[in-house]
VMD Tcl script that builds the backbone (N, CA, C; Angstrom):
set m [mol new atoms 438]
animate dup $m
set s [atomselect $m all]
$s set {name element resname resid chain x y z} {
  {N N MET 1 A 3.937 23.605 3.687}
  {CA C MET 1 A 3.363 24.293 2.555}
  {C C MET 1 A 2.896 23.240 1.555}
  {N N ALA 2 A 1.710 23.417 1.031}
  {CA C ALA 2 A 1.174 22.458 0.074}
  {C C ALA 2 A 2.047 22.409 -1.168}
  {N N GLY 3 A 2.106 21.218 -1.788}
  {CA C GLY 3 A 2.964 21.028 -2.951}
  {C C GLY 3 A 2.661 21.987 -4.084}
  {N N THR 4 A 1.362 22.211 -4.355}
  {CA C THR 4 A 1.023 23.090 -5.469}
  {C C THR 4 A 1.467 24.521 -5.207}
  {N N GLU 5 A 1.575 24.899 -3.943}
  {CA C GLU 5 A 2.043 26.242 -3.612}
  {C C GLU 5 A 3.545 26.373 -3.827}
  {N N ARG 6 A 4.263 25.238 -3.867}
  {CA C ARG 6 A 5.703 25.255 -4.097}
  {C C ARG 6 A 6.024 24.989 -5.559}
  {N N GLY 7 A 4.999 24.892 -6.409}
  {CA C GLY 7 A 5.218 24.645 -7.821}
  {C C GLY 7 A 5.293 23.177 -8.190}
  {N N VAL 8 A 4.935 22.292 -7.277}
  {CA C VAL 8 A 4.939 20.857 -7.575}
  {C C VAL 8 A 3.727 20.547 -8.432}
  {N N THR 9 A 3.945 19.925 -9.580}
  {CA C THR 9 A 2.841 19.654 -10.499}
  {C C THR 9 A 2.422 18.192 -10.527}
  {N N GLU 10 A 3.205 17.318 -9.927}
  {CA C GLU 10 A 2.801 15.921 -9.812}
  {C C GLU 10 A 3.313 15.365 -8.497}
  {N N PRO 11 A 2.694 14.267 -8.018}
  {CA C PRO 11 A 3.068 13.743 -6.696}
  {C C PRO 11 A 4.550 13.390 -6.614}
  {N N GLU 12 A 5.127 13.645 -5.447}
  {CA C GLU 12 A 6.512 13.272 -5.171}
  {C C GLU 12 A 6.500 12.189 -4.094}
  {N N PRO 13 A 7.241 11.104 -4.305}
  {CA C PRO 13 A 7.263 10.061 -3.271}
  {C C PRO 13 A 7.978 10.547 -2.017}
  {N N ILE 14 A 7.320 10.391 -0.900}
  {CA C ILE 14 A 7.881 10.758 0.393}
  {C C ILE 14 A 7.703 9.562 1.316}
  {N N PHE 15 A 8.769 9.131 1.959}
  {CA C PHE 15 A 8.695 8.021 2.896}
  {C C PHE 15 A 8.922 8.566 4.296}
  {N N SER 16 A 7.989 8.294 5.165}
  {CA C SER 16 A 8.095 8.742 6.546}
  {C C SER 16 A 8.029 7.520 7.442}
  {N N THR 17 A 9.085 7.250 8.159}
  {CA C THR 17 A 9.147 6.095 9.044}
  {C C THR 17 A 7.989 6.128 10.023}
  {N N CYS 18 A 7.143 5.129 9.944}
  {CA C CYS 18 A 5.985 5.021 10.840}
  {C C CYS 18 A 5.118 6.274 10.790}
  {N N PHE 19 A 5.253 7.104 9.786}
  {CA C PHE 19 A 4.500 8.336 9.590}
  {C C PHE 19 A 4.644 9.311 10.754}
  {N N ALA 20 A 5.678 9.131 11.568}
  {CA C ALA 20 A 5.831 10.013 12.724}
  {C C ALA 20 A 7.266 10.049 13.228}
  {N N ALA 21 A 8.225 9.862 12.375}
  {CA C ALA 21 A 9.617 9.727 12.793}
  {C C ALA 21 A 10.085 10.759 13.825}
  {N N PRO 22 A 9.737 12.039 13.699}
  {CA C PRO 22 A 10.246 13.002 14.678}
  {C C PRO 22 A 9.724 12.774 16.096}
  {N N PHE 23 A 8.654 12.015 16.225}
  {CA C PHE 23 A 8.024 11.835 17.530}
  {C C PHE 23 A 8.292 10.466 18.143}
  {N N LEU 24 A 9.056 9.629 17.459}
  {CA C LEU 24 A 9.308 8.273 17.950}
  {C C LEU 24 A 10.449 8.286 18.961}
  {N N VAL 25 A 10.212 7.676 20.097}
  {CA C VAL 25 A 11.229 7.593 21.132}
  {C C VAL 25 A 12.190 6.452 20.842}
  {N N LEU 26 A 11.660 5.348 20.346}
  {CA C LEU 26 A 12.460 4.162 20.052}
  {C C LEU 26 A 12.808 4.117 18.570}
  {N N PRO 27 A 13.792 3.311 18.195}
  {CA C PRO 27 A 14.093 3.144 16.764}
  {C C PRO 27 A 12.876 2.548 16.038}
  {N N PRO 28 A 12.651 2.922 14.783}
  {CA C PRO 28 A 11.471 2.436 14.060}
  {C C PRO 28 A 11.381 0.916 13.992}
  {N N GLU 29 A 12.526 0.251 13.964}
  {CA C GLU 29 A 12.510 -1.209 13.902}
  {C C GLU 29 A 11.849 -1.804 15.133}
  {N N ARG 30 A 11.997 -1.145 16.259}
  {CA C ARG 30 A 11.386 -1.636 17.504}
  {C C ARG 30 A 9.857 -1.584 17.407}
  {N N TYR 31 A 9.332 -0.531 16.802}
  {CA C TYR 31 A 7.880 -0.436 16.625}
  {C C TYR 31 A 7.382 -1.513 15.661}
  {N N ALA 32 A 8.162 -1.803 14.635}
  {CA C ALA 32 A 7.793 -2.883 13.705}
  {C C ALA 32 A 7.761 -4.213 14.433}
  {N N ASP 33 A 8.757 -4.459 15.270}
  {CA C ASP 33 A 8.781 -5.696 16.056}
  {C C ASP 33 A 7.574 -5.784 16.989}
  {N N MET 34 A 7.229 -4.668 17.639}
  {CA C MET 34 A 6.087 -4.662 18.551}
  {C C MET 34 A 4.786 -4.953 17.794}
  {N N LEU 35 A 4.654 -4.390 16.607}
  {CA C LEU 35 A 3.456 -4.640 15.801}
  {C C LEU 35 A 3.356 -6.118 15.427}
  {N N ILE 36 A 4.450 -6.677 14.925}
  {CA C ILE 36 A 4.440 -8.087 14.524}
  {C C ILE 36 A 4.155 -8.991 15.720}
  {N N GLU 37 A 4.734 -8.675 16.861}
  {CA C GLU 37 A 4.492 -9.480 18.064}
  {C C GLU 37 A 3.009 -9.465 18.421}
  {N N ARG 38 A 2.368 -8.316 18.352}
  {CA C ARG 38 A 0.952 -8.217 18.695}
  {C C ARG 38 A 0.068 -8.899 17.650}
  {N N VAL 39 A 0.419 -8.769 16.389}
  {CA C VAL 39 A -0.341 -9.451 15.337}
  {C C VAL 39 A -0.307 -10.958 15.567}
  {N N LYS 40 A 0.880 -11.486 15.872}
  {CA C LYS 40 A 1.009 -12.929 16.130}
  {C C LYS 40 A 0.278 -13.339 17.404}
  {N N ARG 41 A 0.434 -12.565 18.465}
  {CA C ARG 41 A -0.183 -12.914 19.742}
  {C C ARG 41 A -1.708 -12.951 19.645}
  {N N HIS 42 A -2.279 -12.011 18.900}
  {CA C HIS 42 A -3.734 -11.902 18.822}
  {C C HIS 42 A -4.307 -12.540 17.548}
  {N N HIS 43 A -3.444 -13.192 16.763}
  {CA C HIS 43 A -3.873 -13.853 15.522}
  {C C HIS 43 A -4.686 -12.893 14.641}
  {N N SER 44 A -4.159 -11.694 14.492}
  {CA C SER 44 A -4.851 -10.647 13.746}
  {C C SER 44 A -4.633 -10.791 12.249}
  {N N ASP 45 A -5.643 -10.431 11.498}
  {CA C ASP 45 A -5.492 -10.282 10.058}
  {C C ASP 45 A -4.965 -8.878 9.803}
  {N N VAL 46 A -4.105 -8.736 8.824}
  {CA C VAL 46 A -3.563 -7.427 8.472}
  {C C VAL 46 A -3.882 -7.174 7.004}
  {N N TRP 47 A -4.483 -6.036 6.735}
  {CA C TRP 47 A -4.853 -5.668 5.376}
  {C C TRP 47 A -4.186 -4.352 5.021}
  {N N MET 48 A -3.744 -4.229 3.789}
  {CA C MET 48 A -3.205 -2.976 3.293}
  {C C MET 48 A -4.156 -2.476 2.215}
  {N N LEU 49 A -4.547 -1.245 2.303}
  {CA C LEU 49 A -5.511 -0.681 1.369}
  {C C LEU 49 A -4.827 0.330 0.463}
  {N N ASN 50 A -4.894 0.082 -0.834}
  {CA C ASN 50 A -4.336 1.006 -1.809}
  {C C ASN 50 A -5.347 2.117 -2.059}
  {N N THR 51 A -4.985 3.331 -1.721}
  {CA C THR 51 A -5.847 4.474 -2.030}
  {C C THR 51 A -5.187 5.340 -3.100}
  {N N GLY 52 A -4.270 4.731 -3.823}
  {CA C GLY 52 A -3.520 5.454 -4.843}
  {C C GLY 52 A -4.233 5.517 -6.175}
  {N N TRP 53 A -3.445 5.472 -7.227}
  {CA C TRP 53 A -3.944 5.733 -8.569}
  {C C TRP 53 A -4.566 4.500 -9.205}
  {N N VAL 54 A -5.696 4.715 -9.868}
  {CA C VAL 54 A -6.397 3.683 -10.619}
  {C C VAL 54 A -6.610 4.223 -12.030}
  {N N GLY 55 A -6.381 3.412 -13.034}
  {CA C GLY 55 A -6.647 3.832 -14.404}
  {C C GLY 55 A -5.483 4.453 -15.125}
  {N N GLY 56 A -4.335 4.541 -14.485}
  {CA C GLY 56 A -3.168 5.110 -15.137}
  {C C GLY 56 A -2.372 5.951 -14.164}
  {N N PRO 57 A -1.219 6.448 -14.614}
  {CA C PRO 57 A -0.373 7.268 -13.743}
  {C C PRO 57 A -1.008 8.631 -13.498}
  {N N TYR 58 A -0.360 9.415 -12.647}
  {CA C TYR 58 A -0.821 10.774 -12.369}
  {C C TYR 58 A -1.010 11.512 -13.693}
  {N N GLY 59 A -2.127 12.200 -13.814}
  {CA C GLY 59 A -2.433 12.935 -15.034}
  {C C GLY 59 A -3.303 12.145 -15.987}
  {N N VAL 60 A -3.349 10.826 -15.814}
  {CA C VAL 60 A -4.189 9.959 -16.656}
  {C C VAL 60 A -5.261 9.302 -15.787}
  {N N GLY 61 A -4.817 8.641 -14.722}
  {CA C GLY 61 A -5.744 7.957 -13.824}
  {C C GLY 61 A -6.283 8.910 -12.774}
  {N N GLU 62 A -6.910 8.306 -11.783}
  {CA C GLU 62 A -7.437 9.100 -10.680}
  {C C GLU 62 A -7.276 8.328 -9.384}
  {N N ARG 63 A -7.401 9.023 -8.273}
  {CA C ARG 63 A -7.304 8.369 -6.966}
  {C C ARG 63 A -8.469 7.398 -6.805}
  {N N MET 64 A -8.238 6.325 -6.051}
  {CA C MET 64 A -9.311 5.392 -5.778}
  {C C MET 64 A -10.452 6.162 -5.110}
  {N N SER 65 A -11.666 5.855 -5.509}
  {CA C SER 65 A -12.813 6.593 -4.989}
  {C C SER 65 A -13.061 6.275 -3.516}
  {N N ILE 66 A -13.645 7.226 -2.831}
  {CA C ILE 66 A -14.014 7.035 -1.427}
  {C C ILE 66 A -15.018 5.887 -1.322}
  {N N ALA 67 A -15.931 5.778 -2.279}
  {CA C ALA 67 A -16.937 4.704 -2.247}
  {C C ALA 67 A -16.274 3.328 -2.297}
  {N N HIS 68 A -15.276 3.168 -3.154}
  {CA C HIS 68 A -14.581 1.882 -3.239}
  {C C HIS 68 A -13.753 1.629 -1.976}
  {N N THR 69 A -13.100 2.685 -1.479}
  {CA C THR 69 A -12.332 2.547 -0.249}
  {C C THR 69 A -13.236 2.097 0.893}
  {N N ARG 70 A -14.372 2.733 1.024}
  {CA C ARG 70 A -15.313 2.360 2.090}
  {C C ARG 70 A -15.828 0.936 1.922}
  {N N ALA 71 A -16.099 0.526 0.690}
  {CA C ALA 71 A -16.581 -0.836 0.449}
  {C C ALA 71 A -15.537 -1.864 0.879}
  {N N ILE 72 A -14.277 -1.588 0.598}
  {CA C ILE 72 A -13.204 -2.510 0.998}
  {C C ILE 72 A -13.086 -2.546 2.521}
  {N N VAL 73 A -13.106 -1.390 3.157}
  {CA C VAL 73 A -13.013 -1.348 4.619}
  {C C VAL 73 A -14.192 -2.088 5.245}
  {N N ARG 74 A -15.397 -1.876 4.727}
  {CA C ARG 74 A -16.570 -2.595 5.257}
  {C C ARG 74 A -16.400 -4.101 5.122}
  {N N ALA 75 A -15.909 -4.555 3.975}
  {CA C ALA 75 A -15.719 -5.998 3.753}
  {C C ALA 75 A -14.676 -6.571 4.712}
  {N N VAL 76 A -13.603 -5.829 4.952}
  {CA C VAL 76 A -12.575 -6.281 5.898}
  {C C VAL 76 A -13.163 -6.376 7.295}
  {N N LEU 77 A -13.844 -5.326 7.741}
  {CA C LEU 77 A -14.388 -5.300 9.098}
  {C C LEU 77 A -15.453 -6.369 9.313}
  {N N ALA 78 A -16.215 -6.670 8.272}
  {CA C ALA 78 A -17.265 -7.679 8.385}
  {C C ALA 78 A -16.709 -9.099 8.276}
  {N N GLY 79 A -15.429 -9.218 7.926}
  {CA C GLY 79 A -14.824 -10.541 7.765}
  {C C GLY 79 A -15.159 -11.196 6.438}
  {N N ASP 80 A -15.722 -10.422 5.511}
  {CA C ASP 80 A -16.143 -10.977 4.227}
  {C C ASP 80 A -14.990 -11.439 3.341}
  {N N LEU 81 A -13.777 -10.939 3.593}
  {CA C LEU 81 A -12.642 -11.307 2.738}
  {C C LEU 81 A -11.833 -12.455 3.318}
  {N N ARG 82 A -12.070 -12.788 4.568}
  {CA C ARG 82 A -11.312 -13.856 5.231}
  {C C ARG 82 A -11.579 -15.177 4.512}
  {N N GLY 83 A -10.515 -15.792 4.038}
  {CA C GLY 83 A -10.634 -17.080 3.363}
  {C C GLY 83 A -11.105 -17.000 1.922}
  {N N GLY 84 A -11.307 -15.790 1.416}
  {CA C GLY 84 A -11.743 -15.632 0.028}
  {C C GLY 84 A -10.611 -15.903 -0.943}
  {N N SER 85 A -10.954 -16.060 -2.204}
  {CA C SER 85 A -9.931 -16.335 -3.208}
  {C C SER 85 A -9.110 -15.078 -3.477}
  {N N THR 86 A -7.823 -15.295 -3.679}
  {CA C THR 86 A -6.879 -14.212 -3.937}
  {C C THR 86 A -5.923 -14.627 -5.039}
  {N N HIS 87 A -5.171 -13.670 -5.522}
  {CA C HIS 87 A -4.048 -13.955 -6.412}
  {C C HIS 87 A -2.877 -13.089 -5.957}
  {N N VAL 88 A -1.682 -13.477 -6.342}
  {CA C VAL 88 A -0.469 -12.782 -5.895}
  {C C VAL 88 A -0.062 -11.730 -6.912}
  {N N ASP 89 A 0.158 -10.521 -6.427}
  {CA C ASP 89 A 0.697 -9.470 -7.269}
  {C C ASP 89 A 2.146 -9.829 -7.570}
  {N N PRO 90 A 2.523 -9.916 -8.858}
  {CA C PRO 90 A 3.870 -10.372 -9.194}
  {C C PRO 90 A 4.983 -9.384 -8.843}
  {N N ILE 91 A 4.664 -8.125 -8.651}
  {CA C ILE 91 A 5.705 -7.130 -8.370}
  {C C ILE 91 A 5.899 -6.932 -6.873}
  {N N PHE 92 A 4.814 -6.861 -6.129}
  {CA C PHE 92 A 4.918 -6.617 -4.685}
  {C C PHE 92 A 4.758 -7.882 -3.854}
  {N N GLY 93 A 4.266 -8.968 -4.451}
  {CA C GLY 93 A 4.109 -10.229 -3.732}
  {C C GLY 93 A 2.953 -10.239 -2.751}
  {N N LEU 94 A 2.029 -9.309 -2.880}
  {CA C LEU 94 A 0.888 -9.225 -1.975}
  {C C LEU 94 A -0.275 -10.079 -2.481}
  {N N GLN 95 A -1.063 -10.597 -1.543}
  {CA C GLN 95 A -2.276 -11.332 -1.884}
  {C C GLN 95 A -3.379 -10.309 -2.168}
  {N N ILE 96 A -3.963 -10.368 -3.352}
  {CA C ILE 96 A -5.021 -9.436 -3.737}
  {C C ILE 96 A -6.336 -10.202 -3.817}
  {N N PRO 97 A -7.375 -9.726 -3.114}
  {CA C PRO 97 A -8.672 -10.403 -3.216}
  {C C PRO 97 A -9.177 -10.379 -4.662}
  {N N ASN 98 A -9.767 -11.472 -5.086}
  {CA C ASN 98 A -10.332 -11.531 -6.434}
  {C C ASN 98 A -11.692 -10.847 -6.502}
  {N N ARG 99 A -12.347 -10.693 -5.348}
  {CA C ARG 99 A -13.672 -10.102 -5.328}
  {C C ARG 99 A -13.921 -9.390 -3.997}
  {N N VAL 100 A -14.449 -8.176 -4.100}
  {CA C VAL 100 A -14.931 -7.425 -2.944}
  {C C VAL 100 A -16.275 -6.845 -3.370}
  {N N PRO 101 A -17.332 -7.105 -2.613}
  {CA C PRO 101 A -18.646 -6.580 -3.001}
  {C C PRO 101 A -18.612 -5.064 -3.202}
  {N N GLY 102 A -19.132 -4.628 -4.358}
  {CA C GLY 102 A -19.204 -3.199 -4.645}
  {C C GLY 102 A -17.950 -2.578 -5.214}
  {N N VAL 103 A -16.938 -3.411 -5.516}
  {CA C VAL 103 A -15.674 -2.876 -6.043}
  {C C VAL 103 A -15.337 -3.600 -7.344}
  {N N PRO 104 A -15.176 -2.848 -8.437}
  {CA C PRO 104 A -14.817 -3.482 -9.708}
  {C C PRO 104 A -13.469 -4.196 -9.621}
  {N N ARG 105 A -13.331 -5.283 -10.351}
  {CA C ARG 105 A -12.113 -6.084 -10.352}
  {C C ARG 105 A -10.878 -5.248 -10.691}
  {N N GLU 106 A -10.999 -4.337 -11.647}
  {CA C GLU 106 A -9.829 -3.552 -12.054}
  {C C GLU 106 A -9.399 -2.551 -10.986}
  {N N VAL 107 A -10.253 -2.263 -10.032}
  {CA C VAL 107 A -9.851 -1.404 -8.917}
  {C C VAL 107 A -9.037 -2.216 -7.919}
  {N N LEU 108 A -9.387 -3.486 -7.755}
  {CA C LEU 108 A -8.643 -4.347 -6.838}
  {C C LEU 108 A -7.246 -4.628 -7.358}
  {N N ASP 109 A -7.134 -4.880 -8.639}
  {CA C ASP 109 A -5.839 -5.132 -9.279}
  {C C ASP 109 A -5.650 -4.040 -10.315}
  {N N THR 110 A -5.047 -2.935 -9.898}
  {CA C THR 110 A -5.017 -1.730 -10.734}
  {C C THR 110 A -4.297 -1.910 -12.060}
  {N N ARG 111 A -3.472 -2.929 -12.174}
  {CA C ARG 111 A -2.801 -3.170 -13.457}
  {C C ARG 111 A -3.832 -3.314 -14.574}
  {N N ASP 112 A -4.953 -3.949 -14.243}
  {CA C ASP 112 A -6.007 -4.174 -15.239}
  {C C ASP 112 A -6.716 -2.887 -15.647}
  {N N SER 113 A -6.559 -1.818 -14.871}
  {CA C SER 113 A -7.243 -0.563 -15.188}
  {C C SER 113 A -6.378 0.385 -16.015}
  {N N TRP 114 A -5.087 0.112 -16.126}
  {CA C TRP 114 A -4.204 1.003 -16.874}
  {C C TRP 114 A -4.339 0.742 -18.373}
  {N N PRO 115 A -4.304 1.795 -19.197}
  {CA C PRO 115 A -4.385 1.602 -20.650}
  {C C PRO 115 A -3.242 0.729 -21.188}
  {N N ASP 116 A -2.060 0.857 -20.585}
  {CA C ASP 116 A -0.896 0.085 -21.013}
  {C C ASP 116 A -0.364 -0.707 -19.815}
  {N N PRO 117 A -0.694 -2.011 -19.728}
  {CA C PRO 117 A -0.247 -2.810 -18.579}
  {C C PRO 117 A 1.271 -2.823 -18.390}
  {N N GLU 118 A 2.037 -2.745 -19.483}
  {CA C GLU 118 A 3.494 -2.723 -19.354}
  {C C GLU 118 A 3.957 -1.420 -18.693}
  {N N ASP 119 A 3.248 -0.327 -18.946}
  {CA C ASP 119 A 3.566 0.939 -18.282}
  {C C ASP 119 A 3.308 0.806 -16.788}
  {N N TYR 120 A 2.217 0.137 -16.426}
  {CA C TYR 120 A 1.946 -0.119 -15.014}
  {C C TYR 120 A 3.106 -0.910 -14.400}
  {N N ASP 121 A 3.550 -1.964 -15.101}
  {CA C ASP 121 A 4.641 -2.798 -14.577}
  {C C ASP 121 A 5.894 -1.969 -14.332}
  {N N ARG 122 A 6.224 -1.072 -15.258}
  {CA C ARG 122 A 7.405 -0.215 -15.096}
  {C C ARG 122 A 7.237 0.706 -13.882}
  {N N GLN 123 A 6.073 1.330 -13.758}
  {CA C GLN 123 A 5.830 2.247 -12.632}
  {C C GLN 123 A 5.835 1.497 -11.307}
  {N N ALA 124 A 5.192 0.324 -11.273}
  {CA C ALA 124 A 5.124 -0.457 -10.032}
  {C C ALA 124 A 6.509 -0.954 -9.640}
  {N N THR 125 A 7.296 -1.374 -10.601}
  {CA C THR 125 A 8.663 -1.828 -10.313}
  {C C THR 125 A 9.492 -0.677 -9.768}
  {N N ARG 126 A 9.330 0.502 -10.350}
  {CA C ARG 126 A 10.040 1.695 -9.863}
  {C C ARG 126 A 9.632 2.001 -8.411}
  {N N LEU 127 A 8.339 1.902 -8.119}
  {CA C LEU 127 A 7.866 2.152 -6.763}
  {C C LEU 127 A 8.414 1.108 -5.795}
  {N N ARG 128 A 8.410 -0.165 -6.195}
  {CA C ARG 128 A 8.978 -1.208 -5.340}
  {C C ARG 128 A 10.444 -0.919 -5.045}
  {N N GLU 129 A 11.190 -0.493 -6.046}
  {CA C GLU 129 A 12.606 -0.162 -5.854}
  {C C GLU 129 A 12.771 1.012 -4.888}
  {N N MET 130 A 11.859 1.995 -4.955}
  {CA C MET 130 A 11.924 3.120 -4.009}
  {C C MET 130 A 11.664 2.634 -2.587}
  {N N PHE 131 A 10.687 1.722 -2.408}
  {CA C PHE 131 A 10.434 1.151 -1.086}
  {C C PHE 131 A 11.662 0.407 -0.581}
  {N N GLU 132 A 12.266 -0.410 -1.442}
  {CA C GLU 132 A 13.439 -1.183 -1.042}
  {C C GLU 132 A 14.593 -0.267 -0.651}
  {N N LYS 133 A 14.818 0.777 -1.418}
  {CA C LYS 133 A 15.889 1.730 -1.095}
  {C C LYS 133 A 15.608 2.392 0.248}
  {N N ASN 134 A 14.355 2.761 0.486}
  {CA C ASN 134 A 13.990 3.392 1.750}
  {C C ASN 134 A 14.199 2.441 2.918}
  {N N ILE 135 A 13.852 1.189 2.767}
  {CA C ILE 135 A 14.033 0.196 3.842}
  {C C ILE 135 A 15.507 0.102 4.206}
  {N N HIS 136 A 16.390 0.104 3.215}
  {CA C HIS 136 A 17.818 0.013 3.492}
  {C C HIS 136 A 18.337 1.265 4.199}
  {N N MET 137 A 17.678 2.397 3.969}
  {CA C MET 137 A 18.086 3.629 4.649}
  {C C MET 137 A 17.681 3.587 6.122}
  {N N ILE 138 A 16.590 2.918 6.425}
  {CA C ILE 138 A 16.136 2.825 7.805}
  {C C ILE 138 A 17.084 1.929 8.593}
  {N N GLY 139 A 17.541 0.860 7.970}
  {CA C GLY 139 A 18.411 -0.090 8.663}
  {C C GLY 139 A 17.583 -1.129 9.376}
  {N N LYS 140 A 18.250 -2.127 9.879}
  {CA C LYS 140 A 17.530 -3.211 10.522}
  {C C LYS 140 A 17.918 -3.364 11.980}
  {N N SER 141 A 18.877 -2.645 12.469}
  {CA C SER 141 A 19.431 -2.797 13.816}
  {C C SER 141 A 19.152 -4.188 14.342}
  {N N ALA 142 A 18.366 -4.380 15.353}
  {CA C ALA 142 A 18.125 -5.730 15.894}
  {C C ALA 142 A 16.729 -6.215 15.560}
  {N N SER 143 A 16.142 -5.681 14.504}
  {CA C SER 143 A 14.761 -5.996 14.180}
  {C C SER 143 A 14.582 -7.378 13.600}
  {N N THR 144 A 13.578 -8.070 14.062}
  {CA C THR 144 A 13.181 -9.342 13.448}
  {C C THR 144 A 12.124 -9.085 12.399}
  {N N ALA 145 A 11.621 -7.853 12.333}
  {CA C ALA 145 A 10.561 -7.516 11.377}
  {C C ALA 145 A 11.097 -7.447 9.961}
  {N N GLY 146 A 12.377 -7.077 9.804}
  {CA C GLY 146 A 12.950 -6.973 8.476}
  {C C GLY 146 A 12.499 -5.713 7.860}
}
mol reanalyze $m
mol bondsrecalc $m
mol representation Tube
mol addrep $m
């Protein structure tokens, strides 16, 4: 049932192991290990695309536009971001491209798009803590993926 039909008025964080936990035959850590092994074997680049909120929290900001999402995907597929300049996000530790053709800088680093950068820091730290708590719930069994 859709959230709005249940009276949900703002997004609720939901973590789904590999987005398919009920259908996984092996423990999720095994799939993480298999992914890392293949990335290393094939020397693959791995990109994470934020399609979340830009310009502020829910109710203030908006979802990243499809046009910006497509521009980022096109740049990744064309290899335009490989070797480009980046900076490290201080909360998540991810490398963020400094430039993607057709995408404003504040969309790439959403902290710059929020009216109150300290509010962004609080929200991002809270989200990082939710990810960390979820990882500990999954466990590590014999995973080298961590």
